[in-house]
C-alpha positions as CSV (number, residue, x, y, z in Angstrom):
1,M,160.5,223.6,-4.1
2,A,158.9,225.9,-6.5
3,D,161.0,228.7,-5.5
4,N,164.2,226.7,-7.4
5,Y,165.5,226.6,-10.7
6,I,167.9,225.1,-13.7
7,T,169.5,228.2,-14.9
8,I,170.7,227.4,-19.2
9,H,172.0,229.7,-20.6
10,D,171.3,230.6,-24.2
11,K,172.5,232.8,-26.7
12,N,169.7,234.9,-26.2
13,G,169.6,235.2,-22.4
14,T,169.0,232.5,-19.7
15,I,165.9,230.5,-19.5
16,N,164.8,229.4,-15.7
17,I,163.9,225.9,-15.1
18,S,161.4,224.7,-12.4
19,E,163.4,222.2,-10.1
20,E,159.7,220.6,-9.5
21,V,159.0,221.0,-13.8
22,L,162.3,218.4,-14.1
23,T,161.5,216.2,-11.5
24,E,157.9,215.3,-12.8
25,M,159.1,214.9,-16.0
26,V,161.4,212.3,-14.8
27,R,159.9,210.8,-12.4
28,N,157.6,209.3,-15.4
29,S,160.3,208.8,-17.3
30,I,161.7,206.0,-14.9
31,L,158.1,204.7,-13.9
32,E,157.9,203.6,-17.4
33,T,160.7,201.9,-17.6
34,E,160.9,198.3,-18.1
35,G,161.2,196.7,-15.0
36,V,161.2,199.4,-12.5
37,A,158.9,198.7,-9.6
38,G,158.5,202.2,-8.2
39,I,160.5,205.2,-7.3
40,S,161.6,203.6,-3.1
41,A,161.0,206.7,-0.5
42,V,164.5,207.6,0.7
43,A,165.1,206.9,4.8
44,G,163.3,209.0,6.7
45,A,161.4,210.7,4.3
46,E,157.1,209.3,6.0
47,L,159.0,210.6,9.8
48,A,159.8,213.6,7.4
49,E,155.8,214.2,6.4
50,L,154.6,213.0,9.9
51,I,156.1,215.8,11.2
52,G,155.1,218.2,9.1
53,I,158.2,218.0,6.3
54,K,156.7,217.5,2.7
55,N,158.7,215.7,0.6
56,I,157.1,215.1,-2.6
57,N,160.6,213.8,-3.8
58,K,160.7,211.2,-2.2
59,G,163.3,208.9,-3.6
60,L,164.0,211.7,-6.3
61,N,165.8,214.3,-6.7
62,V,166.7,216.9,-10.1
63,Y,169.2,219.9,-9.6
64,M,172.0,222.0,-11.4
65,N,175.9,221.5,-9.6
66,E,178.0,223.4,-11.2
67,D,176.5,224.0,-15.1
68,V,175.8,220.5,-14.8
69,I,172.0,218.6,-14.8
70,T,172.0,216.1,-11.6
71,A,169.8,213.4,-11.2
72,D,169.5,211.0,-8.4
73,A,166.9,208.5,-8.1
74,V,166.5,205.6,-5.4
75,I,164.1,203.1,-7.7
76,N,163.2,199.5,-6.5
77,V,163.4,196.2,-9.6
78,K,161.3,194.1,-10.0
79,Y,161.8,190.3,-9.2
80,G,163.4,188.3,-11.7
81,C,164.9,191.3,-14.1
82,N,168.2,191.8,-14.8
83,I,169.2,194.9,-11.6
84,L,171.7,196.4,-14.1
85,N,170.5,196.4,-17.2
86,V,167.3,198.1,-15.2
87,A,169.4,200.6,-14.4
88,R,170.7,201.1,-17.0
89,K,167.8,201.4,-19.0
90,V,166.7,204.1,-16.4
91,Q,170.1,206.1,-16.3
92,E,169.4,206.5,-20.6
93,A,165.3,207.2,-20.1
94,V,166.2,209.7,-17.7
95,A,169.1,211.3,-19.8
96,S,166.5,211.6,-23.0
97,S,163.7,212.7,-20.6
98,I,166.2,215.4,-19.5
99,E,167.8,216.2,-23.1
100,Q,164.2,216.3,-24.5
101,A,163.3,219.1,-22.3
102,T,166.4,221.8,-21.8
103,G,168.1,220.1,-24.9
104,E,171.5,219.0,-22.2
105,K,173.1,215.9,-23.6
106,N,175.9,216.2,-20.3
107,A,172.7,214.8,-17.3
108,F,175.1,213.1,-14.6
109,I,172.3,210.4,-13.4
110,N,173.1,208.3,-10.4
111,I,170.5,206.1,-10.0
112,N,170.7,203.4,-6.7
113,V,168.6,200.1,-6.2
114,S,166.9,199.9,-2.8
115,G,165.0,197.0,-2.8
116,V,163.6,193.8,-5.3
117,E,159.4,193.9,-5.6
118,F,157.9,190.8,-6.1
119,D,154.7,189.9,-8.0
120,K,152.0,189.6,-5.3
121,K,149.5,186.8,-7.1
122,S,153.1,184.8,-6.9
123,V,153.5,185.4,-3.0
């Protein structure tokens, strides 16, 4: 992953930011969002690790697509929270994180809610 960069064209030249750096910033902004229980692993991620394929972006992918930074995230929501509101808060948090890191205001953020997590105390 370290070889993949998001390139920002500037009046003075180009700036390359590792996708891994942006992914970690986005991961933190998601996990800090109220109502998010966690980032969910995509199907097959555990199997890939078992056969030796490293996949550090379980449930999260940040990349450049036709001059637009795109973030795809798969999250779990805490039980009792409004799923739509949590997903919107995540979109706002991720957009803010990307804008703060890159100055780009036109990020495209896809949030997929794959589950609901219950409080372990109440189960």
